All heavy atoms as a GROMACS GRO file, in nm:
protein
  510
    1MET      N    1   1.525   0.347   0.554
    1MET     CA    2   1.433   0.330   0.664
    1MET      C    3   1.457   0.193   0.729
    1MET      O    4   1.458   0.091   0.661
    1MET     CB    5   1.290   0.341   0.615
    1MET     CG    6   1.189   0.324   0.726
    1MET     SD    7   1.019   0.349   0.672
    1MET     CE    8   0.982   0.188   0.613
    2ALA      N    9   1.478   0.192   0.856
    2ALA     CA   10   1.506   0.068   0.928
    2ALA      C   11   1.377  -0.012   0.948
    2ALA      O   12   1.272   0.043   0.981
    2ALA     CB   13   1.570   0.099   1.062
    3ILE      N   14   1.389  -0.140   0.926
    3ILE     CA   15   1.275  -0.230   0.944
    3ILE      C   16   1.286  -0.302   1.078
    3ILE      O   17   1.187  -0.321   1.147
    3ILE     CB   18   1.269  -0.334   0.830
    3ILE    CG1   19   1.248  -0.261   0.697
    3ILE    CG2   20   1.158  -0.435   0.853
    3ILE    CD1   21   1.261  -0.349   0.576
    4LEU      N   22   1.408  -0.340   1.115
    4LEU     CA   23   1.430  -0.412   1.240
    4LEU      C   24   1.411  -0.319   1.359
    4LEU      O   25   1.460  -0.206   1.359
    4LEU     CB   26   1.571  -0.468   1.245
    4LEU     CG   27   1.606  -0.577   1.143
    4LEU    CD1   28   1.753  -0.611   1.151
    4LEU    CD2   29   1.522  -0.700   1.168
    5PRO      N   30   1.342  -0.366   1.462
    5PRO     CA   31   1.327  -0.284   1.583
    5PRO      C   32   1.457  -0.281   1.664
    5PRO      O   33   1.538  -0.374   1.658
    5PRO     CB   34   1.215  -0.352   1.660
    5PRO     CG   35   1.207  -0.489   1.605
    5PRO     CD   36   1.263  -0.487   1.467
    6LYS      N   37   1.475  -0.174   1.739
    6LYS     CA   38   1.600  -0.154   1.813
    6LYS      C   39   1.616  -0.252   1.930
    6LYS      O   40   1.727  -0.297   1.958
    6LYS     CB   41   1.608  -0.011   1.866
    6LYS     CG   42   1.637   0.090   1.759
    6LYS     CD   43   1.661   0.227   1.819
    6LYS     CE   44   1.696   0.326   1.708
    6LYS     NZ   45   1.738   0.455   1.762
    7ALA      N   46   1.508  -0.283   2.000
    7ALA     CA   47   1.518  -0.365   2.121
    7ALA      C   48   1.584  -0.501   2.096
    7ALA      O   49   1.676  -0.540   2.170
    7ALA     CB   50   1.382  -0.381   2.187
    8PRO      N   51   1.541  -0.577   1.994
    8PRO     CA   52   1.607  -0.707   1.971
    8PRO      C   53   1.754  -0.693   1.932
    8PRO      O   54   1.837  -0.777   1.969
    8PRO     CB   55   1.528  -0.768   1.856
    8PRO     CG   56   1.397  -0.699   1.857
    8PRO     CD   57   1.424  -0.561   1.908
    9VAL      N   58   1.787  -0.586   1.860
    9VAL     CA   59   1.926  -0.566   1.821
    9VAL      C   60   2.010  -0.531   1.944
    9VAL      O   61   2.122  -0.580   1.960
    9VAL     CB   62   1.938  -0.457   1.712
    9VAL    CG1   63   2.081  -0.427   1.679
    9VAL    CG2   64   1.862  -0.500   1.586
   10LYS      N   65   1.955  -0.450   2.034
   10LYS     CA   66   2.025  -0.421   2.160
   10LYS      C   67   2.044  -0.549   2.240
   10LYS      O   68   2.148  -0.570   2.302
   10LYS     CB   69   1.945  -0.320   2.244
   10LYS     CG   70   1.964  -0.178   2.203
   10LYS     CD   71   1.895  -0.084   2.302
   10LYS     CE   72   1.923   0.060   2.264
   10LYS     NZ   73   1.863   0.155   2.358
   11ARG      N   74   1.943  -0.638   2.236
   11ARG     CA   75   1.953  -0.765   2.307
   11ARG      C   76   2.064  -0.852   2.249
   11ARG      O   77   2.138  -0.918   2.322
   11ARG     CB   78   1.819  -0.839   2.298
   11ARG     CG   79   1.785  -0.915   2.424
   11ARG     CD   80   1.642  -0.969   2.426
   11ARG     NE   81   1.544  -0.862   2.408
   11ARG     CZ   82   1.449  -0.861   2.314
   11ARG    NH1   83   1.436  -0.960   2.230
   11ARG    NH2   84   1.365  -0.761   2.304
   12ILE      N   85   2.077  -0.851   2.116
   12ILE     CA   86   2.186  -0.926   2.052
   12ILE      C   87   2.320  -0.876   2.103
   12ILE      O   88   2.410  -0.954   2.137
   12ILE     CB   89   2.177  -0.913   1.898
   12ILE    CG1   90   2.058  -0.992   1.846
   12ILE    CG2   91   2.307  -0.962   1.832
   12ILE    CD1   92   2.026  -0.965   1.699
   13LEU      N   93   2.337  -0.744   2.108
   13LEU     CA   94   2.461  -0.686   2.158
   13LEU      C   95   2.483  -0.720   2.305
   13LEU      O   96   2.594  -0.754   2.346
   13LEU     CB   97   2.460  -0.535   2.137
   13LEU     CG   98   2.474  -0.490   1.991
   13LEU    CD1   99   2.432  -0.345   1.975
   13LEU    CD2  100   2.616  -0.510   1.943
   14SER      N  101   2.376  -0.713   2.385
   14SER     CA  102   2.388  -0.746   2.527
   14SER      C  103   2.428  -0.892   2.547
   14SER      O  104   2.512  -0.923   2.632
   14SER     CB  105   2.257  -0.719   2.600
   14SER     OG  106   2.229  -0.582   2.600
   15ASN      N  107   2.367  -0.980   2.469
   15ASN     CA  108   2.400  -1.123   2.479
   15ASN      C  109   2.543  -1.152   2.437
   15ASN      O  110   2.599  -1.254   2.473
   15ASN     CB  111   2.303  -1.206   2.395
   15ASN     CG  112   2.163  -1.207   2.452
   15ASN    OD1  113   2.140  -1.173   2.567
   15ASN    ND2  114   2.066  -1.243   2.369
   16SER      N  115   2.601  -1.060   2.360
   16SER     CA  116   2.740  -1.076   2.316
   16SER      C  117   2.838  -1.028   2.422
   16SER      O  118   2.959  -1.042   2.404
   16SER     CB  119   2.762  -0.998   2.186
   16SER     OG  120   2.680  -1.050   2.085
   17GLY      N  121   2.787  -0.966   2.527
   17GLY     CA  122   2.873  -0.929   2.639
   17GLY      C  123   2.893  -0.781   2.661
   17GLY      O  124   2.964  -0.742   2.754
   18VAL      N  125   2.834  -0.697   2.579
   18VAL     CA  126   2.851  -0.553   2.596
   18VAL      C  127   2.759  -0.505   2.709
   18VAL      O  128   2.648  -0.553   2.724
   18VAL     CB  129   2.823  -0.477   2.463
   18VAL    CG1  130   2.678  -0.482   2.427
   18VAL    CG2  131   2.870  -0.334   2.471
   19SER      N  132   2.809  -0.414   2.792
   19SER     CA  133   2.726  -0.363   2.900
   19SER      C  134   2.650  -0.237   2.861
   19SER      O  135   2.539  -0.214   2.906
   19SER     CB  136   2.810  -0.337   3.025
   19SER     OG  137   2.912  -0.244   2.995
   20ARG      N  138   2.712  -0.154   2.777
   20ARG     CA  139   2.646  -0.032   2.730
   20ARG      C  140   2.671  -0.017   2.582
   20ARG      O  141   2.777  -0.051   2.532
   20ARG     CB  142   2.703   0.090   2.803
   20ARG     CG  143   2.671   0.090   2.952
   20ARG     CD  144   2.726   0.211   3.020
   20ARG     NE  145   2.663   0.331   2.962
   20ARG     CZ  146   2.691   0.454   2.998
   20ARG    NH1  147   2.782   0.476   3.091
   20ARG    NH2  148   2.631   0.556   2.943
   21VAL      N  149   2.571   0.036   2.513
   21VAL     CA  150   2.583   0.056   2.369
   21VAL      C  151   2.509   0.184   2.330
   21VAL      O  152   2.403   0.213   2.384
   21VAL     CB  153   2.530  -0.066   2.290
   21VAL    CG1  154   2.383  -0.090   2.317
   21VAL    CG2  155   2.555  -0.052   2.142
   22SER      N  156   2.569   0.261   2.241
   22SER     CA  157   2.507   0.386   2.199
   22SER      C  158   2.399   0.360   2.095
   22SER      O  159   2.400   0.258   2.027
   22SER     CB  160   2.612   0.482   2.141
   22SER     OG  161   2.665   0.429   2.022
   23ASP      N  162   2.307   0.454   2.084
   23ASP     CA  163   2.199   0.441   1.986
   23ASP      C  164   2.253   0.438   1.843
   23ASP      O  165   2.200   0.364   1.759
   23ASP     CB  166   2.099   0.556   2.001
   23ASP     CG  167   2.007   0.539   2.121
   23ASP    OD1  168   1.993   0.425   2.170
   23ASP    OD2  169   1.950   0.640   2.166
   24ASP      N  170   2.358   0.516   1.817
   24ASP     CA  171   2.411   0.515   1.681
   24ASP      C  172   2.477   0.382   1.647
   24ASP      O  173   2.475   0.338   1.531
   24ASP     CB  174   2.505   0.633   1.654
   24ASP     CG  175   2.628   0.634   1.743
   24ASP    OD1  176   2.621   0.584   1.855
   24ASP    OD2  177   2.732   0.688   1.697
   25ALA      N  178   2.532   0.313   1.746
   25ALA     CA  179   2.588   0.180   1.723
   25ALA      C  180   2.478   0.080   1.691
   25ALA      O  181   2.492  -0.004   1.601
   25ALA     CB  182   2.668   0.134   1.844
   26VAL      N  183   2.367   0.091   1.762
   26VAL     CA  184   2.252   0.004   1.736
   26VAL      C  185   2.199   0.030   1.595
   26VAL      O  186   2.172  -0.063   1.519
   26VAL     CB  187   2.141   0.024   1.841
   26VAL    CG1  188   2.016  -0.054   1.804
   26VAL    CG2  189   2.189  -0.017   1.979
   27ASP      N  190   2.186   0.158   1.559
   27ASP     CA  191   2.138   0.193   1.425
   27ASP      C  192   2.229   0.139   1.316
   27ASP      O  193   2.182   0.089   1.214
   27ASP     CB  194   2.127   0.346   1.411
   27ASP     CG  195   2.016   0.404   1.496
   27ASP    OD1  196   1.923   0.331   1.535
   27ASP    OD2  197   2.022   0.526   1.525
   28GLU      N  198   2.359   0.147   1.338
   28GLU     CA  199   2.454   0.098   1.239
   28GLU      C  200   2.445  -0.054   1.225
   28GLU      O  201   2.450  -0.108   1.114
   28GLU     CB  202   2.597   0.139   1.274
   28GLU     CG  203   2.695   0.118   1.163
   28GLU     CD  204   2.657   0.191   1.034
   28GLU    OE1  205   2.608   0.305   1.040
   28GLU    OE2  206   2.676   0.132   0.926
   29LEU      N  207   2.433  -0.125   1.336
   29LEU     CA  208   2.418  -0.270   1.330
   29LEU      C  209   2.289  -0.307   1.258
   29LEU      O  210   2.287  -0.401   1.178
   29LEU     CB  211   2.423  -0.333   1.469
   29LEU     CG  212   2.416  -0.485   1.474
   29LEU    CD1  213   2.524  -0.550   1.388
   29LEU    CD2  214   2.424  -0.535   1.616
   30ILE      N  215   2.182  -0.233   1.283
   30ILE     CA  216   2.056  -0.256   1.212
   30ILE      C  217   2.076  -0.243   1.062
   30ILE      O  218   2.032  -0.327   0.984
   30ILE     CB  219   1.946  -0.160   1.263
   30ILE    CG1  220   1.899  -0.202   1.402
   30ILE    CG2  221   1.827  -0.156   1.166
   30ILE    CD1  222   1.807  -0.103   1.470
   31ASN      N  223   2.145  -0.136   1.020
   31ASN     CA  224   2.171  -0.116   0.876
   31ASN      C  225   2.249  -0.233   0.817
   31ASN      O  226   2.217  -0.282   0.708
   31ASN     CB  227   2.247   0.014   0.854
   31ASN     CG  228   2.162   0.135   0.881
   31ASN    OD1  229   2.040   0.131   0.870
   31ASN    ND2  230   2.226   0.245   0.916
   32ILE      N  231   2.351  -0.278   0.887
   32ILE     CA  232   2.434  -0.388   0.839
   32ILE      C  233   2.353  -0.518   0.831
   32ILE      O  234   2.360  -0.590   0.731
   32ILE     CB  235   2.558  -0.406   0.929
   32ILE    CG1  236   2.652  -0.288   0.910
   32ILE    CG2  237   2.627  -0.539   0.901
   32ILE    CD1  238   2.763  -0.279   1.012
   33LEU      N  239   2.274  -0.546   0.934
   33LEU     CA  240   2.194  -0.668   0.935
   33LEU      C  241   2.090  -0.667   0.823
   33LEU      O  242   2.066  -0.770   0.758
   33LEU     CB  243   2.124  -0.685   1.070
   33LEU     CG  244   2.215  -0.717   1.188
   33LEU    CD1  245   2.136  -0.712   1.318
   33LEU    CD2  246   2.282  -0.852   1.171
   34GLU      N  247   2.030  -0.550   0.799
   34GLU     CA  248   1.930  -0.541   0.692
   34GLU      C  249   1.994  -0.557   0.555
   34GLU      O  250   1.939  -0.626   0.468
   34GLU     CB  251   1.853  -0.410   0.703
   34GLU     CG  252   1.758  -0.410   0.822
   34GLU     CD  253   1.682  -0.280   0.838
   34GLU    OE1  254   1.711  -0.182   0.767
   34GLU    OE2  255   1.591  -0.278   0.922
   35GLU      N  256   2.110  -0.498   0.534
   35GLU     CA  257   2.180  -0.514   0.406
   35GLU      C  258   2.217  -0.661   0.383
   35GLU      O  259   2.200  -0.713   0.273
   35GLU     CB  260   2.307  -0.428   0.403
   35GLU     CG  261   2.282  -0.281   0.387
   35GLU     CD  262   2.410  -0.199   0.394
   35GLU    OE1  263   2.520  -0.256   0.375
   35GLU    OE2  264   2.399  -0.078   0.419
   36TYR      N  265   2.268  -0.725   0.487
   36TYR     CA  266   2.307  -0.865   0.476
   36TYR      C  267   2.183  -0.952   0.449
   36TYR      O  268   2.186  -1.042   0.366
   36TYR     CB  269   2.378  -0.910   0.604
   36TYR     CG  270   2.431  -1.051   0.599
   36TYR    CD1  271   2.534  -1.085   0.511
   36TYR    CD2  272   2.381  -1.149   0.682
   36TYR    CE1  273   2.582  -1.214   0.506
   36TYR    CE2  274   2.429  -1.279   0.678
   36TYR     CZ  275   2.530  -1.311   0.590
   36TYR     OH  276   2.577  -1.439   0.585
   37GLY      N  277   2.074  -0.922   0.519
   37GLY     CA  278   1.950  -0.998   0.499
   37GLY      C  279   1.896  -0.984   0.357
   37GLY      O  280   1.849  -1.082   0.298
   38GLU      N  281   1.905  -0.865   0.301
   38GLU     CA  282   1.860  -0.843   0.164
   38GLU      C  283   1.948  -0.921   0.065
   38GLU      O  284   1.896  -0.979  -0.031
   38GLU     CB  285   1.860  -0.695   0.130
   38GLU     CG  286   1.746  -0.620   0.194
   38GLU     CD  287   1.744  -0.472   0.159
   38GLU    OE1  288   1.801  -0.434   0.054
   38GLU    OE2  289   1.688  -0.395   0.236
   39GLU      N  290   2.077  -0.921   0.089
   39GLU     CA  291   2.169  -0.993  -0.001
   39GLU      C  292   2.141  -1.144   0.005
   39GLU      O  293   2.136  -1.210  -0.099
   39GLU     CB  294   2.314  -0.964   0.038
   39GLU     CG  295   2.414  -1.027  -0.055
   39GLU     CD  296   2.401  -0.982  -0.199
   39GLU    OE1  297   2.369  -0.864  -0.223
   39GLU    OE2  298   2.422  -1.065  -0.289
   40ILE      N  299   2.122  -1.198   0.124
   40ILE     CA  300   2.091  -1.340   0.139
   40ILE      C  301   1.958  -1.371   0.071
   40ILE      O  302   1.942  -1.474   0.005
   40ILE     CB  303   2.087  -1.380   0.289
   40ILE    CG1  304   2.224  -1.364   0.352
   40ILE    CG2  305   2.032  -1.521   0.308
   40ILE    CD1  306   2.330  -1.456   0.297
   41SER      N  307   1.861  -1.281   0.084
   41SER     CA  308   1.731  -1.302   0.021
   41SER      C  309   1.744  -1.307  -0.130
   41SER      O  310   1.684  -1.394  -0.196
   41SER     CB  311   1.634  -1.190   0.060
   41SER     OG  312   1.612  -1.189   0.198
   42LYS      N  313   1.821  -1.216  -0.188
   42LYS     CA  314   1.839  -1.214  -0.333
   42LYS      C  315   1.906  -1.343  -0.381
   42LYS      O  316   1.866  -1.401  -0.483
   42LYS     CB  317   1.922  -1.093  -0.374
   42LYS     CG  318   1.848  -0.962  -0.360
   42LYS     CD  319   1.938  -0.844  -0.391
   42LYS     CE  320   1.866  -0.713  -0.365
   42LYS     NZ  321   1.953  -0.596  -0.386
   43ARG      N  322   2.007  -1.388  -0.308
   43ARG     CA  323   2.074  -1.513  -0.346
   43ARG      C  324   1.979  -1.632  -0.334
   43ARG      O  325   1.980  -1.723  -0.417
   43ARG     CB  326   2.196  -1.537  -0.258
   43ARG     CG  327   2.308  -1.440  -0.281
   43ARG     CD  328   2.424  -1.473  -0.190
   43ARG     NE  329   2.517  -1.364  -0.181
   43ARG     CZ  330   2.613  -1.356  -0.091
   43ARG    NH1  331   2.630  -1.453  -0.001
   43ARG    NH2  332   2.696  -1.254  -0.089
   44SER      N  333   1.895  -1.630  -0.229
   44SER     CA  334   1.799  -1.739  -0.207
   44SER      C  335   1.697  -1.745  -0.320
   44SER      O  336   1.658  -1.854  -0.364
   44SER     CB  337   1.727  -1.719  -0.074
   44SER     OG  338   1.818  -1.721   0.033
   45ILE      N  339   1.653  -1.630  -0.366
   45ILE     CA  340   1.558  -1.624  -0.476
   45ILE      C  341   1.620  -1.687  -0.601
   45ILE      O  342   1.554  -1.766  -0.671
   45ILE     CB  343   1.514  -1.478  -0.503
   45ILE    CG1  344   1.428  -1.428  -0.388
   45ILE    CG2  345   1.440  -1.466  -0.635
   45ILE    CD1  346   1.406  -1.278  -0.388
   46LYS      N  347   1.745  -1.654  -0.629
   46LYS     CA  348   1.813  -1.712  -0.745
   46LYS      C  349   1.822  -1.864  -0.734
   46LYS      O  350   1.802  -1.936  -0.832
   46LYS     CB  351   1.953  -1.652  -0.760
   46LYS     CG  352   1.953  -1.510  -0.809
   46LYS     CD  353   2.094  -1.456  -0.822
   46LYS     CE  354   2.094  -1.311  -0.865
   46LYS     NZ  355   2.230  -1.255  -0.873
   47LEU      N  356   1.852  -1.912  -0.615
   47LEU     CA  357   1.863  -2.056  -0.595
   47LEU      C  358   1.728  -2.125  -0.615
   47LEU      O  359   1.720  -2.232  -0.676
   47LEU     CB  360   1.918  -2.087  -0.455
   47LEU     CG  361   2.065  -2.052  -0.434
   47LEU    CD1  362   2.100  -2.055  -0.286
   47LEU    CD2  363   2.153  -2.147  -0.513
   48ALA      N  364   1.622  -2.065  -0.562
   48ALA     CA  365   1.488  -2.123  -0.578
   48ALA      C  366   1.447  -2.124  -0.725
   48ALA      O  367   1.393  -2.223  -0.775
   48ALA     CB  368   1.387  -2.047  -0.493
   49LYS      N  369   1.474  -2.014  -0.795
   49LYS     CA  370   1.441  -2.007  -0.938
   49LYS      C  371   1.520  -2.111  -1.017
   49LYS      O  372   1.466  -2.174  -1.108
   49LYS     CB  373   1.467  -1.867  -0.993
   49LYS     CG  374   1.362  -1.768  -0.952
   49LYS     CD  375   1.388  -1.631  -1.014
   49LYS     CE  376   1.280  -1.533  -0.974
   49LYS     NZ  377   1.302  -1.400  -1.034
   50HIS      N  378   1.645  -2.129  -0.982
   50HIS     CA  379   1.729  -2.228  -1.049
   50HIS      C  380   1.671  -2.369  -1.031
   50HIS      O  381   1.680  -2.453  -1.121
   50HIS     CB  382   1.872  -2.222  -0.997
   50HIS     CG  383   1.964  -2.319  -1.062
   50HIS    ND1  384   2.006  -2.307  -1.192
   50HIS    CD2  385   2.019  -2.435  -1.015
   50HIS    CE1  386   2.084  -2.409  -1.222
   50HIS    NE2  387   2.094  -2.488  -1.117
   51ALA      N  388   1.613  -2.393  -0.914
   51ALA     CA  389   1.551  -2.523  -0.886
   51ALA      C  390   1.407  -2.528  -0.938
   51ALA      O  391   1.334  -2.622  -0.908
   51ALA     CB  392   1.553  -2.550  -0.736
   52ASP      N  393   1.368  -2.426  -1.014
   52ASP     CA  394   1.234  -2.418  -1.073
   52ASP      C  395   1.125  -2.414  -0.965
   52ASP      O  396   1.022  -2.480  -0.978
   52ASP     CB  397   1.210  -2.532  -1.172
   52ASP     CG  398   1.101  -2.500  -1.272
   52ASP    OD1  399   1.080  -2.380  -1.302
   52ASP    OD2  400   1.034  -2.594  -1.318
   53ARG      N  401   1.151  -2.338  -0.859
   53ARG     CA  402   1.054  -2.320  -0.751
   53ARG      C  403   1.028  -2.172  -0.731
   53ARG      O  404   1.112  -2.089  -0.759
   53ARG     CB  405   1.108  -2.377  -0.619
   53ARG     CG  406   1.117  -2.526  -0.612
   53ARG     CD  407   1.161  -2.574  -0.474
   53ARG     NE  408   1.309  -2.567  -0.461
   53ARG     CZ  409   1.375  -2.479  -0.386
   53ARG    NH1  410   1.311  -2.389  -0.316
   53ARG    NH2  411   1.506  -2.480  -0.382
   54LYS      N  412   0.909  -2.142  -0.677
   54LYS     CA  413   0.876  -2.006  -0.639
   54LYS      C  414   0.894  -1.986  -0.489
   54LYS      O  415   0.906  -1.874  -0.442
   54LYS     CB  416   0.732  -1.972  -0.677
   54LYS     CG  417   0.710  -1.964  -0.826
   54LYS     CD  418   0.567  -1.925  -0.857
   54LYS     CE  419   0.546  -1.916  -1.007
   54LYS     NZ  420   0.408  -1.878  -1.041
   55THR      N  421   0.893  -2.096  -0.417
   55THR     CA  422   0.904  -2.092  -0.271
   55THR      C  423   1.050  -2.104  -0.228
   55THR      O  424   1.120  -2.196  -0.271
   55THR     CB  425   0.823  -2.208  -0.209
   55THR    OG1  426   0.687  -2.197  -0.252
   55THR    CG2  427   0.829  -2.203  -0.057
   56ILE      N  428   1.092  -2.013  -0.143
   56ILE     CA  429   1.227  -2.021  -0.086
   56ILE      C  430   1.222  -2.114   0.035
   56ILE      O  431   1.135  -2.101   0.121
   56ILE     CB  432   1.276  -1.881  -0.043
   56ILE    CG1  433   1.292  -1.793  -0.166
   56ILE    CG2  434   1.406  -1.891   0.036
   56ILE    CD1  435   1.326  -1.650  -0.135
   57LYS      N  436   1.316  -2.207   0.039
   57LYS     CA  437   1.324  -2.302   0.149
   57LYS      C  438   1.442  -2.267   0.238
   57LYS      O  439   1.531  -2.191   0.200
   57LYS     CB  440   1.342  -2.444   0.094
   57LYS     CG  441   1.225  -2.493   0.013
   57LYS     CD  442   1.247  -2.636  -0.030
   57LYS     CE  443   1.126  -2.691  -0.101
   57LYS     NZ  444   1.142  -2.833  -0.130
   58ALA      N  445   1.443  -2.327   0.356
   58ALA     CA  446   1.553  -2.305   0.450
   58ALA      C  447   1.687  -2.345   0.387
   58ALA      O  448   1.789  -2.280   0.409
   58ALA     CB  449   1.530  -2.384   0.579
   59SER      N  450   1.685  -2.449   0.305
   59SER     CA  451   1.809  -2.493   0.240
   59SER      C  452   1.862  -2.386   0.145
   59SER      O  453   1.984  -2.371   0.130
   59SER     CB  454   1.787  -2.624   0.166
   59SER     OG  455   1.684  -2.610   0.068
   60ASP      N  456   1.773  -2.309   0.082
   60ASP     CA  457   1.817  -2.199  -0.004
   60ASP      C  458   1.887  -2.091   0.079
   60ASP      O  459   1.991  -2.039   0.038
   60ASP     CB  460   1.697  -2.136  -0.077
   60ASP     CG  461   1.627  -2.232  -0.171
   60ASP    OD1  462   1.695  -2.314  -0.234
   60ASP    OD2  463   1.504  -2.223  -0.180
   61ILE      N  464   1.832  -2.062   0.194
   61ILE     CA  465   1.893  -1.962   0.283
   61ILE      C  466   2.031  -2.009   0.327
   61ILE      O  467   2.127  -1.932   0.326
   61ILE     CB  468   1.802  -1.936   0.407
   61ILE    CG1  469   1.665  -1.884   0.366
   61ILE    CG2  470   1.871  -1.842   0.505
   61ILE    CD1  471   1.661  -1.743   0.314
   62LEU      N  472   2.039  -2.135   0.367
   62LEU     CA  473   2.168  -2.189   0.412
   62LEU      C  474   2.273  -2.186   0.302
   62LEU      O  475   2.388  -2.151   0.326
   62LEU     CB  476   2.150  -2.332   0.467
   62LEU     CG  477   2.071  -2.342   0.597
   62LEU    CD1  478   2.041  -2.488   0.629
   62LEU    CD2  479   2.148  -2.277   0.711
   63LEU      N  480   2.233  -2.221   0.181
   63LEU     CA  481   2.327  -2.217   0.068
   63LEU      C  482   2.365  -2.074   0.033
   63LEU      O  483   2.478  -2.047  -0.004
   63LEU     CB  484   2.266  -2.286  -0.054
   63LEU     CG  485   2.262  -2.438  -0.052
   63LEU    CD1  486   2.180  -2.489  -0.170
   63LEU    CD2  487   2.403  -2.494  -0.056
   64ALA      N  488   2.271  -1.984   0.045
   64ALA     CA  489   2.295  -1.844   0.008
   64ALA      C  490   2.391  -1.775   0.103
   64ALA      O  491   2.462  -1.683   0.063
   64ALA     CB  492   2.162  -1.768   0.004
   65LYS      N  493   2.397  -1.819   0.225
   65LYS     CA  494   2.486  -1.751   0.322
   65LYS      C  495   2.632  -1.790   0.305
   65LYS      O  496   2.720  -1.727   0.360
   65LYS     CB  497   2.441  -1.776   0.466
   65LYS     CG  498   2.474  -1.911   0.521
   65LYS     CD  499   2.444  -1.919   0.667
   65LYS     CE  500   2.496  -2.050   0.719
   65LYS     NZ  501   2.575  -2.038   0.838
   66GLU      N  502   2.660  -1.892   0.226
   66GLU     CA  503   2.798  -1.936   0.206
   66GLU      C  504   2.868  -1.854   0.101
   66GLU      O  505   2.817  -1.800   0.013
   66GLU     CB  506   2.800  -2.084   0.170
   66GLU     CG  507   2.752  -2.169   0.285
   66GLU     CD  508   2.751  -2.317   0.250
   66GLU    OE1  509   2.788  -2.356   0.137
   66GLU    OE2  510   2.711  -2.394   0.336
   0.00000   0.00000   0.00000
């Protein structure tokens, strides 16, 4: 089940220079973005726990994306 709304994802594609995009392409990008977001979240949680914190900070997100 997709969590991200379609309009902002279409806007991301439009801002990248595409003039037209199919709905299935938007759906696929949503799936990819959500999977990537979940992976970054899991890594961020591990980093926060390692630092003996319950709160995830922006620095955890930045480290997790590398």
